[in-house]
C-alpha positions as CSV (number, residue, x, y, z in Angstrom):
1,X,-4.9,-10.1,-13.3
2,X,-4.6,-8.2,-16.5
3,X,-4.9,-4.4,-16.8
4,X,-8.1,-4.9,-18.9
5,X,-9.7,-7.1,-16.1
6,X,-8.9,-4.4,-13.5
7,X,-10.3,-1.6,-15.6
8,X,-13.5,-3.6,-16.4
9,X,-14.2,-4.3,-12.7
10,X,-13.6,-0.7,-11.4
11,X,-16.5,1.5,-10.4
12,X,-17.5,4.5,-12.6
13,X,-16.8,7.0,-9.8
14,X,-13.1,8.0,-9.5
15,X,-13.3,8.4,-5.7
16,X,-14.8,4.9,-5.4
17,X,-12.1,3.6,-7.7
18,X,-9.4,5.1,-5.4
19,X,-11.1,3.6,-2.4
20,X,-11.3,0.2,-4.1
21,X,-7.5,0.2,-4.6
22,X,-6.3,1.8,-1.3
23,X,-9.4,2.0,1.0
24,X,-8.3,-0.6,3.4
25,X,-6.5,0.6,6.6
26,X,-3.6,-1.7,6.0
27,X,-3.0,-0.7,2.4
28,X,-2.7,3.0,3.4
29,X,-0.2,2.1,6.1
30,X,1.8,-0.1,3.6
31,X,1.9,2.8,1.2
32,X,3.0,5.1,4.0
33,X,5.8,2.8,5.0
34,X,7.0,2.1,1.5
35,X,7.1,5.8,0.4
36,X,10.7,6.3,1.7
37,X,11.9,3.2,-0.1
38,X,12.1,-0.6,-0.3
39,X,11.3,-2.7,2.8
40,X,11.4,-6.4,3.6
41,X,8.3,-8.2,4.8
42,X,9.5,-8.3,8.4
43,X,10.2,-4.6,8.4
44,X,6.7,-3.9,7.1
45,X,5.1,-6.1,9.7
46,X,7.0,-4.5,12.5
47,X,6.4,-0.9,11.4
48,X,2.6,-1.5,10.8
49,X,2.1,-3.2,14.1
50,X,-1.0,-5.2,14.9
51,X,-1.6,-6.7,11.4
52,X,-1.4,-10.5,11.1
53,X,1.1,-12.1,8.7
54,X,-1.9,-13.6,6.7
55,X,-3.6,-10.3,6.3
56,X,-0.4,-8.4,5.4
57,X,0.5,-11.0,2.8
58,X,-3.0,-10.8,1.3
59,X,-2.9,-7.0,1.2
60,X,0.6,-7.0,-0.4
61,X,-0.5,-9.5,-3.1
62,X,-3.6,-7.4,-3.9
63,X,-1.5,-4.3,-4.2
64,X,1.0,-6.1,-6.4
65,X,-1.8,-7.4,-8.6
66,X,-3.1,-3.8,-8.9
67,X,0.3,-2.5,-10.0
68,X,0.9,-0.4,-6.8
69,X,4.0,-2.3,-5.7
70,X,6.6,-4.8,-6.8
71,X,7.8,-7.9,-5.0
72,X,11.3,-9.0,-5.5
73,X,12.4,-12.5,-4.4
74,X,16.2,-13.1,-4.0
75,X,17.5,-16.6,-4.5
76,X,19.2,-16.8,-1.1
77,X,19.0,-19.2,1.8
78,X,16.8,-18.1,3.6
79,X,14.9,-16.4,0.8
80,X,14.8,-12.6,0.9
81,X,11.8,-10.8,-0.3
82,X,11.6,-7.0,-0.8
83,X,8.7,-4.7,-1.6
84,X,8.9,-1.4,-3.3
85,X,6.3,1.0,-4.8
86,X,5.9,1.3,-8.5
87,X,5.6,4.7,-10.1
88,X,1.8,4.2,-9.9
89,X,2.1,3.6,-6.1
90,X,4.4,6.6,-5.7
91,X,1.8,8.7,-7.5
92,X,-0.4,8.3,-4.4
93,X,2.0,10.4,-2.3
94,X,-0.1,13.7,-2.6
95,X,-3.1,11.7,-1.3
96,X,-1.1,10.4,1.7
97,X,0.3,13.9,2.3
98,X,-3.2,15.4,2.4
99,X,-4.3,12.7,4.8
100,X,-1.3,13.4,7.0
101,X,-2.0,17.2,7.0
102,X,-5.7,16.7,7.7
103,X,-5.0,14.3,10.6
104,X,-2.5,16.8,12.1
105,X,-5.0,19.6,11.9
106,X,-7.8,17.5,13.4
107,X,-5.6,16.4,16.3
108,X,-4.5,20.0,16.9
109,X,-8.1,21.2,17.1
110,X,-9.4,18.3,19.2
111,X,-6.7,17.9,21.8
């Protein structure tokens, strides 16, 4: 998918654009888990929890196509695949931090 294709298909509203790219529950958790650094597929699956391998693979591919993360395959036996955030993916950190803070405040008020 080219950058031009992505831009053409995006909604006019910036909030809707952001939700289009990261609005899925799994994508936000992938971002959270990759913020500290590179992880292998198995590490992501374990840290995220109940996501199936098929869904996690699809989410990772979508995020790679949108430029949020990179996938590096090492020519080893067995093959090793690592995922890391691009600068664009890392730029979402303030959004995740705000979500974390809001969740903490909500939990504190409703517990």
